[in-house]
N, C-alpha and C positions, 0 to 999 in steps of 0.2 A: 501469304504463306498458308499452305493447307493445314487444317487442324483436325481432320478426321482421324478416327482411331487407326485406320490402315496406314495413313501417311506417317503418323507418329511411330507406329510399330516399325515401318520401313526405316525411319530415321535412326531408331535404336539399333536395328540390325546393321546398318551401315557403320554406326559409331563403334560398335562393339564386335564387328565381324571377326577380327583376328582372335579375340578372346574366345568366341564361340567355336572357332575352328580348332583352337587348342583343346577346348573341352571335348569336342567330338573325338579327337585323337586319343585323349587321355582316358575317357570313360565310356562305358556302355550305358545307355539310358533305359531305365526300367519304366515300363508303362504304368500309368495311373489306373488302378483297378476301380472301375466304376460300372455300376449296373443301373439300368433304368434311368431315373432322374436323380440319382445320388450325386452325380457330378455337381459340385458347388457352382460351376460356371454355366450350368444348364439353365436357360431362362425359365424352364418349367420346374426347377427345384423349388419346393414349397418353402424352404427356410431362407434361401438366399435370393431367389428370383434372378439368378445369374450374376449377381453382384456381391460376391462373398467378402470383399475387402472392407467395406464400410469405412472408407478413408475419412479421417477427421483432421482438420487443420485449425489451429488456435492462434489468435492474434498475440503479438509480443512486441517488446521493445528491443529493436535490433536483432530479433530472431523470430522464427515461427516454429511452433511445435506441431509435429505430425504423429498420428497414431493410426494403425489399421489392424484388421483381424487376419489371422493366419487361416487360409481356406482349409476346410475340413470335409471329410466324408464321414458322416456320423460324428463320432468322437475322435477320430483319427486324423491327424494332419496329413495332407497330401504331400507327395514327394516334390520338393522344391529345392533347387540349388541356390537361388538368389531372388531378391526383389530389386527392381529398378524403380526409382522415384523420379518422375518428370516434373519440372517446375516451369511454368509459363509465366513470364513477367511482362513488363512494358513492351509495347510494339510486337507482342506475340512471339517473343524470342523464347525458345525452349531449351532447357539445360537438363542433363541427366545428373542426378545428385548422389546416388548411392548404389553400391553393389554389395549385398550381404543378405543375411536371413533374419535380421532383427525386424521387429514390427513397430518401431518408433524411431523418430529422427528429429533432432534439433537443427534446423536450417539457419545458419547465420552467415552463409557464404555469399559475399558480394550483394547483400540486400540493400536496396535503396530505401531511404527514410520515407515514411508515410506512403508506402507503395503496396498495392495489392498483388498477390501472387496466387496462381491457381496450380494445384497439384493433382497428379494421378500416379497410381502405382501399378506395376505389372509383375507377375510371377514368371520365372524362367526355370525350366528343368531341362538341362542340356540345350538342345536346339529348339525345344518346344516352348512356346510363349503363350501366356494367357492374353485375353483381351485386356485393354486398359480399364482401370477401375472407374468408379464414379469420380467426378470433379469435386474438389473441396478447396475453397479459397480462404485466405486470411490476410491480415495487414501487418506489415513490419513497421511499427511506429518509430519515429526518431527518438534517439536517446537524449537525455538532458545534457546541457553543457556541464563541464566540470565545475566543481565547487571552488570557491576562493575565499580566503580569509578577508572579512570586510575591513576597510580602512588599513589595507596593507599589513594585516596581521597584528594590529594593535593589541596590547595586553589588556584584555577585559578580565580583571582578576576574579576568578571563581564565578564566571558567568553561568547563570542557571536558566533563565527564562528570557524570552523575547516576546513583546506584544507590539501591536501595530495600530497606527491611525494613518492609513494610506501609505505615503512614502516615509513617514516618520517611524522610527524604531525605538522602543524603550527596552533597555537591557538591564536586568537585575544583576547586581554584582555583590561582592562581599562587603562593599562599603556603601551601597545605595543604588541609585538609578542613574544610568547614563543615556542621554538622548543622542540618537544618530539621525540627522535630518538629511534624507537623501544619501549622499556620499560625504557629508560633512559632520564632524564631531560637534554635537550640541552641548547644552548645559548639563551640569551634574546636580543631582538631588540627594542630599544626605538622608538616610533612612536607618531605622533599627535593623540590625542584621543578626543572624543570617536571614535573608528573605526566602520564604518558603514558596510563595506563589505571587503572581501579579495578573491584573486584567485591566482592560481599557473600555471605558464608555466613550464612544466616538462623539464628536461634536455634532450638535443639532443646529441648523440654520446659522452657522457661523459662531456659535458659542464655543466655550473652551472644551477641549478633550480632557477627560479625567482619568487618571491612572491610580489604581489602588494596589497596594502591596501589603502583605501580612508576614509577621514573624512570630512563629510559635514560641521560640525561646524567650522573646521579650513581651509576649502577651499584648501585641500591638497590631493595629491596622492603620495604615497611613494613606491619605488621599492627596494627590498632587494635581494641579491644573496645568495644562499646556496650551498656551495661546501666544501668538505673535512672537514665536521664538523664545518664550520665557517659560521656565518650569518653576513652580513654587508650591510649597506645602500649604494646604488649606485646612487639613484636619488631621489630628492624631487621636486615635480611638483606642481606649482600653478594651480588650476583648480576650477572653480566656483561650489560650492555645489555638490560634487560628491555623489551619492546615492547608486549605484550598479555597480559591476564590474564582468566581465566574461572573461575566457581565450578562445581565438579563436586559437586553436592549428594549424589548417590548414594554417593560415596566420601568425603564430608567433607573435601574438599581444594580448594586453589586450583591451577590449572595456569597456568604462565607461559611464554610464548614469548620467546626471547631472540634477539638479532641474530646470534648465532653458529649459528643454525639448530637450536637445541636447545629441548626443552620440559622444564621442571622442574615438580615437584610440591611443594607445601607442605601438609602434613596438619594438620587441626585438632588443637590441643593439643600438637603437636610443634614446629611453627614452624621447621623446619630444611629447607633446599632439598635436593631429591634429583633428580638427572638421570634422566629416564625414557629409554626406548629410542626415543622418537619424535624424528625429525629432519625439519625443515621445509625448504622451498625458501628462496630468498633473501628477506631483509627482511620477516619476518612482522609484520602490523599488527593482526590481529584474530583472535579465536577464538570458536567457537560449538559447542555440544553438542546433538546430536540423541539424546535419551534412549531412544526406543523401540528404536533399533538399537545403542545404546552406542557412538556414533561422535563423534569430535572432528574439527572442520574448522578449518583454518588458512588465512587469506588471506595470500598472499605478494605484497606490493606490488612486489618487485623482479622479478616475472615475471607471466605471465598464468595463474597456476596457483593452485588451491585444493587443499590436501592433505587427505586423509581418513585417519583412524587408527581402529583398534579400541581403545576405552578399556580393555578387559579385559586385553589383552596388549601394547598399544602398537604393534602391527604396522601398517605403512603399507599401507592397502588400495588406494589409487589416487591419482593426481593428475588433477584435473579441469580442463580448459582452459576459460577464460572469455574474454569479449570483449576485456578489456584489464586493466591493473593493478587487482586487487581491493583495496578499501580498507575495506570494512565487511561484516559478515555478520549475518543474522537468520534464525532458524528460525520460520516462520509457523505459525499454528494449522491450516493446511491440509497440514501435514507436508511442506512444501517449504523448501529453503534458498534465501534471497535474498541475492545478492551484488552490492553496489554496485561498479561498474567505472568507475574514474576517467576515463581518457582516451576511452573509447568512449561516454561519456554514456549508459550503460545500466545496468539492474539485471538480472542473469541469474538464471534460475529453475532450481534444481538439485533433482533427486530424490535425497534423502540416503540412501535405501535402495539404489536401483539405481546410484547414483553417476553419473548422466547429466545433462548440461546440456540442459534441455528447451526453453528459449526465451529471448529477450531482450525486455526492456521498454525502449523508448526514452524517455529523460528529456529533455523539451523545455520551453522557455518556453511556457506555455499560450496566450499571445497571438500567438506566431509560431512559426517552426520552428527557432529558435536552440537548439542543444544546451546543456543545463545539466549541470554536473559534479556527480554525486552524492557527498556526503561522509558520509552516514550513512543507515541504513535501520532501520526498526522497524515496528510495526503493532499491531493488536489483533484479537481475535475478537469475534463477536457472542454475548453471553452467552445470548441467546434462541435461538441456533442457527437463525436464519432465513436466514442467508447465510454465506459462507465467512469474511468478515472484510475487513480493509482493510490494505493495504501503505502505509506512510508513508515518503516519501523526502525527506531534507533535501538540497537541491542549491543550487549557487551558479553565477552567471554573471559577466559582466564588471561589471555595475552593479547587480545585484539578486540576492537569494536567495529561495528558496521552500521551503515544505514542501508536497509534493504527495501526494495520496491516490489510490490505485489499488484498484479492486475485486479481491479475490482470486478472484472467480468468473471474470471474463473478462480481468483485468489491464488494464482500460481506465481512463484518467484520469477521476476523478470530480469532484474540485474541487482548487483550489490556493489557498494563502494566502501573500501576499507578506510578507517580513520586512524589517526596517529596512535601508535601503540602505547605511548606513555601518557595519554590524555584521557581523563575521566569523562564519559558522555553524560550530560546533565539534562538536556531538553531538546525538543524538536517542535517547530511551529511552522505553519504555512502562512505566508503573507498573500492573501487572496488578491490584493490590489496589484502587487508586483508579479504574482504567480511565481514566487520563489520560496524555497524551503530554507529556514534558518536553523542551524544546529549549534547549540552551546556545547563545546567539548574542551575540557581543560580551561585554559585562559584565552581561548579564541572563540569567535563566533564565525561560523562558515556559512556562506550563502550558495545555494544550488539553484540556478535559474532554470526553470522548466521550458524546454523548447518544444512547444506544442503548436507549431504553425506549419 
């Protein structure tokens, strides 16, 4: 198939010939007033070089976003009746997508998954047509599979958090811990409740996996071991008002933030709490580790501060101001720290090495502009390394909750999945071994398998 500009122009004229004939009969065409090299389509135009559209195409999940500029003479838009957008897909098939005067387009029509499409735009004024614009290509990635309640919708009473050791899932409940081994319901572990947070130290050379949970209300941290299908409690630790816990795999320890602004460590095999030199701001609610720089981050809900510490000596490196009360942290595959901010309805993006707040992502109802309150943040990388990955935000509004997915390339919303209206969203976690998202909502745990192949 011919792909030259002239052949594509000829194809458009053929496809829309009757429409143009009607336009000829209905209207007289005013000429475009241009002098010298003012014409934006003139190759000698110093501003445009003859390419005034500056067409941009952006990757998406099940869609591709397009933007282009309106050609101008100086500050004035030229007379245009319409824009045509051409899409070239597999086997060089070309489709005409749009007839209108807008300068943006969301293309979701008959797109193949994980497929590259190339676009061009052309301006039409009556029977006059501009040359085709520059080419711009983007990929329409496959959407994930729909979520499903694990174990056929079993009632996991007040499920809050999920942690993993490969295929094994540990679910914190109102009465303790439930193990799910693959697709089989495993043993139960009684624990002080309510459980505020949990973390897993994975097995080393066939040793046990250790699960730690903490309960602020009961001033307790508990350690369980998991081996050979058996879950047993090995330590019950008195600790004042523990709020958040994280696994520091490089040092074989758990780190626990308490409501008295301290951070404690519990080392594998010792199971005794030790106060570190790290002191947080008010009301710590979540912890995250950025391993490349040996840094620990603490979200302090009682302020608009995220504290950053050096894991090696416990030194406070800086306090980073965010949009509002931070409630959840996630370190993405793009080496950025994502902070869910409760009252501002944003997720802030932080450079964990430079300790700088880079930008904010507004979290909104996808059908209108109502802000939604983020309650959890997670995500995943693309194992094929075709793109940066996806940020997943669990958010709630007055009458509805969503899990929303944003591209880590441009941080734009890609798609949104509504959750049960009567269910309270409690937590979201990515299982990197299964490449699945697990969402605790109401008395259910839902699994969303990522289709990235």
